[in-house]
C-alpha positions as CSV (number, residue, x, y, z in Angstrom):
1,M,-25.0,-73.1,37.9
2,V,-28.3,-71.4,38.9
3,L,-31.1,-71.2,36.4
4,I,-33.6,-68.4,36.9
5,L,-36.7,-68.5,34.7
6,G,-38.6,-65.3,34.2
7,R,-38.8,-62.0,32.5
8,R,-35.5,-60.2,31.8
9,L,-35.2,-56.9,33.5
10,N,-32.8,-54.0,32.5
11,R,-30.1,-53.4,34.9
12,E,-31.1,-49.8,35.1
13,D,-34.7,-50.8,36.0
14,L,-33.3,-52.7,39.0
15,G,-31.0,-49.9,39.9
16,V,-28.1,-52.4,40.3
17,R,-24.7,-52.0,38.9
18,D,-22.5,-54.7,37.7
19,S,-20.5,-56.2,40.5
20,P,-19.0,-59.6,41.1
21,A,-21.6,-60.3,43.8
22,T,-24.5,-59.7,41.4
23,K,-23.4,-61.5,38.4
24,R,-25.5,-64.7,37.7
25,K,-26.1,-66.8,34.8
26,V,-29.6,-66.3,33.5
27,F,-31.4,-68.8,31.2
28,E,-32.7,-66.6,28.4
29,M,-35.8,-67.5,26.3
30,D,-37.0,-65.8,23.2
31,P,-40.3,-64.0,24.0
32,K,-41.6,-65.0,20.6
33,S,-41.3,-68.6,21.5
34,L,-43.4,-68.3,24.7
35,T,-46.9,-69.7,24.6
36,G,-48.3,-67.9,27.6
37,H,-47.8,-70.8,30.1
38,E,-45.3,-69.6,32.7
39,F,-45.9,-72.4,35.3
40,F,-46.8,-76.1,35.4
41,D,-49.2,-77.8,37.9
42,F,-47.8,-81.2,38.8
43,S,-49.8,-83.9,40.5
44,S,-48.9,-87.5,41.2
45,G,-52.6,-88.4,41.5
46,S,-54.2,-90.7,44.0
47,S,-51.1,-92.8,44.2
48,H,-49.6,-90.1,46.5
49,A,-52.4,-90.5,49.0
50,E,-52.3,-94.3,48.8
51,N,-48.5,-94.2,49.4
52,I,-49.0,-92.0,52.4
53,L,-51.7,-94.2,53.8
54,Q,-49.5,-97.3,53.2
55,I,-46.7,-95.7,55.2
56,F,-49.1,-94.7,58.0
57,N,-50.3,-98.3,58.1
58,E,-46.7,-99.5,58.4
59,F,-46.1,-97.0,61.2
60,R,-49.2,-98.4,62.9
61,D,-47.9,-102.0,62.6
62,S,-44.6,-101.0,64.0
63,R,-46.1,-98.6,66.6
64,L,-44.2,-95.8,65.2
65,F,-45.5,-92.2,65.8
66,T,-48.7,-93.7,67.3
67,D,-50.2,-91.4,69.9
68,V,-53.4,-93.2,71.1
69,I,-54.4,-96.8,71.9
70,I,-58.0,-97.8,71.2
71,C,-59.0,-100.7,73.5
72,V,-61.9,-102.9,72.5
73,E,-62.9,-106.1,74.4
74,G,-59.4,-105.9,76.1
75,K,-57.5,-105.9,72.8
76,E,-55.3,-102.8,72.2
77,F,-55.0,-101.1,68.8
78,P,-52.2,-98.5,68.5
79,C,-53.4,-95.7,66.2
80,H,-52.7,-92.1,65.0
81,R,-55.2,-89.5,66.2
82,A,-54.7,-87.5,63.0
83,V,-55.6,-90.5,60.8
84,L,-58.7,-91.5,62.8
85,S,-59.9,-87.9,62.9
86,A,-59.4,-87.4,59.2
87,C,-61.5,-90.4,58.4
88,S,-64.2,-90.3,61.1
89,S,-66.2,-87.4,62.4
90,Y,-66.8,-89.6,65.6
91,F,-63.1,-89.5,66.4
92,R,-62.7,-85.9,65.2
93,A,-65.2,-84.9,67.8
94,M,-63.5,-87.1,70.4
95,F,-59.9,-85.8,69.8
96,C,-60.4,-82.3,68.6
97,N,-62.6,-81.0,71.4
98,D,-61.8,-80.7,75.1
99,H,-62.9,-84.2,75.9
100,R,-61.1,-86.4,78.4
101,E,-60.2,-88.8,75.6
102,S,-58.3,-86.1,73.7
103,R,-55.7,-86.1,76.5
104,E,-55.5,-89.8,77.4
105,M,-53.2,-92.3,75.8
106,L,-55.6,-95.2,76.2
107,V,-59.2,-94.9,75.0
108,E,-61.7,-97.7,75.7
109,I,-64.7,-98.2,73.4
110,N,-67.6,-100.4,74.3
111,G,-70.4,-101.9,72.3
112,I,-68.4,-103.3,69.4
113,L,-66.3,-106.4,68.7
114,A,-62.6,-106.5,68.6
115,E,-62.8,-108.2,65.2
116,A,-65.0,-105.4,63.9
117,M,-62.5,-102.8,65.1
118,E,-59.7,-104.7,63.3
119,C,-61.7,-104.6,60.0
120,F,-62.6,-100.9,60.6
121,L,-58.9,-99.9,61.1
122,Q,-57.9,-101.9,58.0
123,Y,-60.4,-99.7,56.0
124,V,-59.2,-96.5,57.7
125,Y,-55.5,-97.1,56.9
126,T,-55.9,-98.8,53.5
127,G,-59.3,-97.8,52.1
128,K,-60.0,-101.5,51.6
129,V,-61.8,-104.2,53.6
130,K,-63.2,-107.6,52.8
131,I,-66.9,-107.8,53.5
132,T,-68.3,-111.3,54.1
133,T,-71.5,-112.8,55.3
134,E,-69.9,-113.5,58.6
135,N,-68.7,-109.9,59.3
136,V,-71.2,-107.7,57.4
137,Q,-73.5,-107.2,60.3
138,Y,-71.0,-106.1,62.9
139,L,-69.0,-104.2,60.3
140,F,-72.1,-102.3,59.4
141,E,-72.8,-101.5,63.1
142,T,-69.2,-100.4,63.6
143,S,-69.2,-98.1,60.6
144,S,-72.5,-96.6,61.7
145,L,-71.1,-95.9,65.2
146,F,-68.0,-94.2,63.8
147,Q,-70.0,-92.5,61.1
148,I,-68.3,-93.9,58.0
149,S,-71.1,-93.6,55.6
150,V,-69.3,-95.0,52.6
151,L,-68.4,-98.3,54.4
152,R,-71.9,-98.4,55.9
153,D,-73.5,-98.1,52.4
154,A,-71.2,-100.8,51.1
155,C,-72.4,-103.2,53.8
156,A,-76.0,-102.4,53.0
157,K,-75.4,-103.0,49.3
158,F,-73.7,-106.3,50.1
159,L,-76.8,-107.4,52.1
160,E,-79.1,-106.6,49.2
161,E,-77.1,-109.0,47.0
162,Q,-77.4,-111.8,49.6
163,L,-81.2,-111.9,49.8
164,D,-82.6,-115.4,49.8
165,P,-85.9,-117.0,51.0
166,C,-84.1,-118.3,54.1
167,N,-82.7,-114.9,55.3
168,C,-84.7,-112.1,53.8
169,L,-87.0,-111.7,56.8
170,G,-83.9,-111.5,59.1
171,I,-82.3,-108.9,56.9
172,Q,-85.6,-107.0,56.8
173,R,-85.7,-106.8,60.5
174,F,-82.0,-105.7,60.6
175,A,-82.8,-103.0,58.0
176,D,-85.8,-101.8,60.1
177,T,-83.7,-101.6,63.2
178,H,-81.1,-99.4,61.5
179,S,-83.6,-97.3,59.4
180,L,-82.3,-98.6,56.1
181,K,-85.4,-97.8,54.1
182,T,-84.1,-98.9,50.7
183,L,-82.9,-102.2,52.0
184,F,-86.1,-102.7,54.0
185,T,-88.2,-102.2,50.9
186,K,-86.2,-104.6,48.8
187,C,-86.4,-107.2,51.5
188,K,-90.1,-106.9,51.8
189,N,-90.7,-106.9,48.0
190,F,-88.4,-110.0,47.8
191,A,-90.4,-111.8,50.5
192,L,-93.7,-110.9,48.8
193,Q,-92.4,-112.2,45.5
194,T,-91.1,-115.5,47.0
195,F,-93.7,-116.0,49.8
196,E,-94.2,-119.7,49.1
197,D,-90.5,-120.4,49.7
198,V,-90.1,-117.9,52.5
199,S,-93.0,-119.4,54.5
200,Q,-91.1,-122.7,54.6
201,H,-88.1,-121.4,56.6
202,E,-87.5,-120.9,60.2
203,E,-87.4,-117.1,60.1
204,F,-91.0,-117.1,59.0
205,L,-92.1,-119.0,62.1
206,E,-90.3,-116.4,64.2
207,L,-92.2,-113.4,62.9
208,D,-94.3,-111.5,65.4
209,K,-98.1,-111.2,64.8
210,D,-97.9,-107.7,63.2
211,E,-95.1,-108.7,60.8
212,L,-97.1,-111.7,59.7
213,I,-100.3,-109.7,59.2
214,D,-98.4,-107.2,57.1
215,Y,-97.6,-109.9,54.6
216,I,-100.8,-111.9,54.5
217,C,-103.0,-108.9,54.1
218,S,-101.1,-107.6,51.0
219,D,-102.7,-107.7,47.6
220,E,-99.1,-107.9,46.2
221,L,-98.5,-111.3,47.9
222,V,-97.3,-113.6,45.1
223,I,-99.0,-117.0,45.5
224,G,-100.3,-119.7,43.2
225,K,-103.5,-120.1,45.3
226,E,-104.9,-118.9,48.5
227,E,-104.5,-122.3,50.1
228,M,-100.8,-121.5,50.5
229,V,-101.6,-118.5,52.7
230,F,-103.9,-120.5,54.9
231,E,-101.3,-123.2,55.4
232,A,-98.6,-120.7,56.2
233,V,-100.7,-119.1,58.9
234,M,-101.6,-122.4,60.4
235,R,-97.9,-123.5,60.5
236,W,-97.1,-120.2,62.3
237,V,-99.9,-120.8,64.9
238,Y,-99.0,-124.4,65.5
239,R,-95.4,-123.5,66.1
240,A,-96.3,-122.1,69.5
241,V,-100.0,-123.1,69.7
242,D,-100.6,-122.3,73.4
243,L,-99.3,-118.7,72.9
244,R,-100.7,-118.1,69.4
245,R,-104.1,-119.8,69.7
246,P,-105.8,-116.5,70.8
247,L,-104.5,-114.8,67.6
248,L,-106.1,-117.3,65.2
249,H,-109.2,-115.3,64.5
250,E,-107.4,-112.1,63.9
251,L,-105.0,-113.8,61.5
252,L,-107.8,-115.6,59.6
253,T,-109.5,-112.3,58.9
254,H,-106.7,-111.6,56.5
255,V,-106.8,-115.0,54.8
256,R,-109.2,-115.0,51.9
257,L,-111.2,-118.1,52.9
258,P,-114.0,-117.5,50.4
259,L,-111.4,-118.0,47.6
260,L,-110.3,-121.4,48.8
261,H,-111.4,-124.3,46.7
262,P,-114.7,-125.6,48.1
263,N,-113.3,-129.2,48.5
264,Y,-110.2,-127.9,50.3
265,F,-112.4,-125.7,52.5
266,V,-114.6,-128.6,53.5
267,Q,-111.9,-131.3,53.8
268,T,-109.1,-129.2,55.4
269,V,-110.3,-125.9,56.9
270,E,-113.5,-126.9,58.5
271,V,-112.1,-130.1,60.0
272,D,-109.1,-128.4,61.6
273,Q,-109.4,-129.0,65.4
274,L,-108.0,-125.6,66.3
275,I,-110.6,-123.8,64.1
276,Q,-113.4,-126.0,65.3
277,N,-112.5,-125.1,68.9
278,S,-112.5,-121.4,68.1
279,P,-116.1,-120.1,68.0
280,E,-115.0,-116.6,67.1
281,C,-113.9,-118.1,63.7
282,Y,-117.4,-119.4,62.8
283,Q,-118.5,-116.2,61.2
284,L,-115.5,-116.3,58.8
285,L,-116.4,-119.9,57.9
286,H,-120.0,-118.9,57.3
287,E,-118.9,-116.1,55.0
288,A,-116.9,-118.5,52.9
289,R,-119.8,-120.9,52.6
290,R,-122.1,-118.1,51.5
291,Y,-119.6,-117.0,48.9
292,H,-119.4,-120.5,47.5
293,I,-123.1,-120.4,46.9
294,L,-123.8,-116.8,46.1
295,G,-120.6,-115.9,44.3
296,N,-120.2,-112.1,43.6
297,E,-123.5,-111.4,45.3
298,M,-121.6,-111.7,48.6
299,M,-118.7,-109.2,48.7
300,S,-116.1,-108.5,51.4
301,P,-112.4,-107.7,51.6
302,R,-111.7,-111.4,51.6
303,T,-113.4,-112.0,48.3
304,R,-111.0,-109.8,46.3
305,P,-108.4,-111.9,44.5
306,R,-104.7,-111.2,45.0
307,R,-103.1,-109.7,41.9
308,S,-100.7,-112.6,41.5
309,T,-103.5,-115.1,41.0
310,G,-104.2,-113.7,37.6
311,Y,-107.9,-113.1,38.5
312,S,-109.4,-109.7,38.0
313,E,-112.8,-108.3,37.4
314,V,-113.5,-108.0,33.7
315,I,-116.3,-106.8,31.4
316,V,-117.7,-109.5,29.1
317,V,-119.4,-108.7,25.8
318,V,-121.6,-111.5,24.4
319,G,-122.8,-111.7,20.8
320,G,-124.7,-108.8,19.2
321,C,-125.0,-107.9,15.5
322,E,-122.8,-105.9,13.1
323,R,-125.6,-103.5,12.1
324,V,-129.4,-103.2,12.2
325,G,-130.8,-106.2,10.3
326,G,-127.3,-107.6,9.8
327,F,-125.8,-110.9,10.8
328,N,-125.7,-112.0,14.4
329,L,-122.1,-112.3,15.8
330,P,-120.8,-115.3,17.6
331,Y,-118.0,-113.5,19.4
332,T,-117.5,-113.4,23.2
333,E,-114.8,-111.0,24.4
334,C,-113.7,-109.6,27.7
335,Y,-112.1,-106.3,28.6
336,D,-109.7,-106.0,31.6
337,P,-109.8,-102.4,33.0
338,V,-106.5,-102.9,34.8
339,T,-104.5,-103.8,31.7
340,G,-106.7,-102.0,29.1
341,E,-106.7,-105.1,26.9
342,W,-109.4,-107.0,25.1
343,K,-109.3,-110.8,24.9
344,S,-111.3,-113.2,22.8
345,L,-113.2,-116.0,24.6
346,A,-114.9,-119.2,23.2
347,K,-117.5,-118.3,20.5
348,L,-121.1,-118.3,21.5
349,P,-122.9,-121.5,20.3
350,E,-126.1,-121.1,18.1
351,F,-125.2,-117.5,17.5
352,T,-127.9,-117.1,14.8
353,K,-130.4,-116.4,17.7
354,S,-131.1,-112.9,18.9
355,E,-132.8,-111.1,21.8
356,Y,-131.6,-113.7,24.3
357,A,-130.9,-112.9,28.0
358,V,-127.4,-112.9,29.6
359,C,-126.3,-112.9,33.3
360,A,-123.3,-113.8,35.4
361,L,-123.6,-116.6,38.0
362,R,-120.6,-116.7,40.3
363,N,-117.7,-116.8,37.9
364,D,-119.6,-118.1,34.9
365,I,-122.0,-116.7,32.3
366,L,-125.5,-117.9,31.4
367,V,-127.3,-117.3,28.1
368,S,-131.0,-118.3,27.8
369,G,-133.7,-118.3,25.2
370,G,-133.7,-116.1,22.1
371,R,-135.6,-115.8,18.9
372,I,-137.3,-117.9,17.8
373,N,-139.1,-119.4,20.8
374,S,-135.9,-121.0,22.1
375,R,-135.7,-122.9,25.4
376,D,-132.0,-123.5,25.1
377,V,-129.7,-122.4,28.0
378,W,-125.9,-122.3,27.8
379,I,-123.4,-121.7,30.5
380,Y,-119.9,-120.3,29.8
381,N,-117.3,-122.1,32.1
382,S,-114.6,-119.4,32.7
383,Q,-112.1,-122.0,34.0
384,L,-112.3,-124.2,30.9
385,N,-113.2,-121.4,28.4
386,I,-116.0,-123.5,26.9
387,W,-119.8,-123.2,26.5
388,I,-121.8,-126.1,28.0
389,R,-125.5,-126.8,27.4
390,V,-127.5,-127.1,30.6
391,A,-131.1,-127.8,31.5
392,S,-133.6,-126.1,29.1
393,L,-136.3,-123.5,30.1
394,N,-139.7,-124.9,30.8
395,K,-141.1,-122.2,28.4
396,G,-139.2,-120.8,25.4
397,R,-139.0,-117.0,25.3
398,W,-137.1,-114.0,24.0
399,R,-137.0,-110.3,25.0
400,H,-136.8,-111.6,28.6
401,K,-134.3,-110.8,31.3
402,M,-132.3,-112.8,33.8
403,A,-130.9,-111.8,37.3
404,V,-129.2,-113.7,40.1
405,L,-130.7,-113.7,43.6
406,L,-129.2,-115.6,46.5
407,G,-127.2,-117.9,44.3
408,K,-130.0,-118.8,41.9
409,V,-130.8,-117.5,38.4
410,Y,-134.3,-116.1,37.6
411,V,-135.7,-115.7,34.1
412,V,-138.4,-113.0,34.0
413,G,-141.1,-112.3,31.5
414,G,-140.4,-112.1,27.8
415,Y,-142.3,-112.9,24.5
416,D,-143.1,-116.3,23.0
417,G,-144.0,-115.1,19.5
418,Q,-147.7,-114.5,20.3
419,N,-148.0,-113.1,23.9
420,R,-146.1,-111.3,26.5
421,L,-145.2,-113.6,29.4
422,S,-145.7,-113.2,33.1
423,S,-144.0,-116.5,34.0
424,V,-140.8,-116.6,36.1
425,E,-138.5,-119.5,36.3
426,C,-135.7,-120.2,38.8
427,Y,-132.5,-122.2,38.0
428,D,-130.6,-124.1,40.6
429,S,-127.0,-124.8,39.3
430,F,-126.5,-127.6,41.9
431,S,-129.5,-129.6,40.7
432,N,-129.3,-128.3,37.1
433,R,-133.1,-127.7,37.1
434,W,-135.5,-124.9,36.2
435,T,-138.5,-124.5,38.4
436,E,-141.6,-122.3,37.9
437,V,-142.0,-119.7,40.7
438,A,-144.5,-116.9,41.4
439,P,-145.5,-115.1,38.2
440,L,-145.4,-111.4,37.6
441,K,-148.6,-109.5,38.3
442,E,-148.4,-108.1,34.8
443,A,-147.0,-109.7,31.7
444,V,-144.1,-107.7,30.1
445,S,-141.3,-108.1,27.7
446,S,-137.9,-106.3,27.7
447,P,-138.1,-105.2,31.4
448,A,-135.1,-104.2,33.5
449,V,-134.5,-106.8,36.3
450,T,-132.2,-106.5,39.3
451,S,-131.8,-108.0,42.8
452,C,-131.6,-105.9,45.9
453,V,-131.9,-106.6,49.7
454,G,-133.1,-110.1,49.1
455,K,-135.8,-109.2,46.5
456,L,-136.1,-109.2,42.8
457,F,-137.2,-105.9,41.2
458,V,-138.8,-105.8,37.8
459,I,-138.8,-102.3,36.3
460,G,-140.7,-101.1,33.3
461,G,-141.1,-103.3,30.2
462,G,-143.7,-103.5,27.4
463,P,-147.1,-104.9,28.2
464,D,-148.0,-104.7,24.5
465,D,-146.6,-103.4,21.2
466,N,-147.7,-99.8,21.8
467,T,-147.1,-98.9,25.4
468,C,-144.3,-99.0,28.0
469,S,-144.8,-99.7,31.7
470,D,-143.7,-97.2,34.4
471,K,-144.2,-99.7,37.2
472,V,-141.6,-101.2,39.6
473,K,-142.7,-104.6,40.8
474,P,-140.8,-106.4,43.6
475,N,-141.2,-110.2,43.6
476,Y,-140.9,-111.9,46.9
477,F,-139.5,-115.3,46.2
478,R,-138.7,-117.9,48.8
479,H,-135.1,-117.4,50.1
480,I,-132.5,-120.0,50.8
481,P,-132.8,-121.0,54.4
482,I,-129.8,-120.0,56.6
483,G,-129.6,-123.6,57.8
484,L,-128.9,-124.8,54.3
485,L,-125.9,-122.5,54.1
486,D,-124.4,-124.3,57.1
487,H,-124.5,-127.6,55.2
488,V,-123.3,-126.4,51.9
489,Q,-120.5,-128.9,52.0
490,N,-123.1,-131.6,51.2
491,T,-124.0,-129.9,47.9
492,F,-120.5,-128.9,46.5
493,S,-120.2,-132.1,44.5
494,R,-123.8,-132.3,43.3
495,Q,-123.6,-130.0,40.3
496,V,-124.7,-131.9,37.2
497,I,-124.1,-130.6,33.7
498,T,-125.9,-132.4,30.9
């Protein structure tokens, strides 16, 4: 029986008369029951393609219908040109154009491993392959050669998941060689984040100079303290000291020597024989010594803390009053411009005073004098978050100003309750002592004071209750001798706080 589905036609329309040859059984359907779907699209889904590939793979294993043999490292792989060309544009170009290989039965391919070719063909004929730490590199290179981007990306993704302090530098170099920008960036960020561990492994000691500098110059380097960077650089240099000795100065320019702890600097850096025998490094050592004495007065790219250390330049607000004639406030707060956050610090002692002077010395804050006729001086220790009383002024004062010059603090002018003052005192934090120095040529209160080019400038101020000065008076104080800076290690432990 033959079933014909379709629209019924009148015999007259067809122009056909009944005859034994034209009589057929026709499956009739009521037009009222039709829903408008007169055909059905059938698909067996991806299983059809998988079954076909499976059969082709069986053909390959049994050498059935194979029409080309790929030879790699002397090992032969019977294949089907159609399958290879369908999967790889490399083979499509080889077999579909008028190349010699399109006519030859045996095609030899150099530059890859036989094991890699086996894995590659397994993927081509099954769509599956097992990527391991042992085969990922040559499988990546093979998929790159044959232009299988899906397999290539899978290998790169696998490498990302294998990042470890012992291998991230090697993977980074591999990524750079093959222009894998995403993998390269992830490797570098991983190494920056785990630099302390990375620097302990063999791959770190095999970096070339430019690769090492790229890490140690970065503000994003995550370290607990700068000493770790110095030690990593010295390990790298001592690994091949004869070849790398000439690179020491260039490398140390990227180590932030001024941020090393003074004791570590004296006991470890300055006594290192390689550094002592490198005169070109002396200027870097001298810069670090100056910073240990002068603090933020001496600025260079090596005095900027790395972000991971948690140090940043902040604005500190000390004391004040809530309104005119109101209560004096004891609060000390700091503002971090990077995070936009305010943070409370230790409260200011003896906050009932007013019209005191404030200045920053290295990484600490000094508050001196204040109404009424106070000689007290307090220093805020930023590491301990406490206020400590230090040596008192020789003469009590308020409405005075303080400034730092060459590592020492100067108190200038002010008012003692009866007279404006011309006296100037100098504070040495290492000896914890205030010393009278050359006085102002004119007594003033509430001047502006700043240091510049080794001099202290006093601007304006009030010589009496009714007038304001328009004078600018530079004071020429005795500077710290350069020779003293060379022997600063003798003074690091002499600071006395009473």
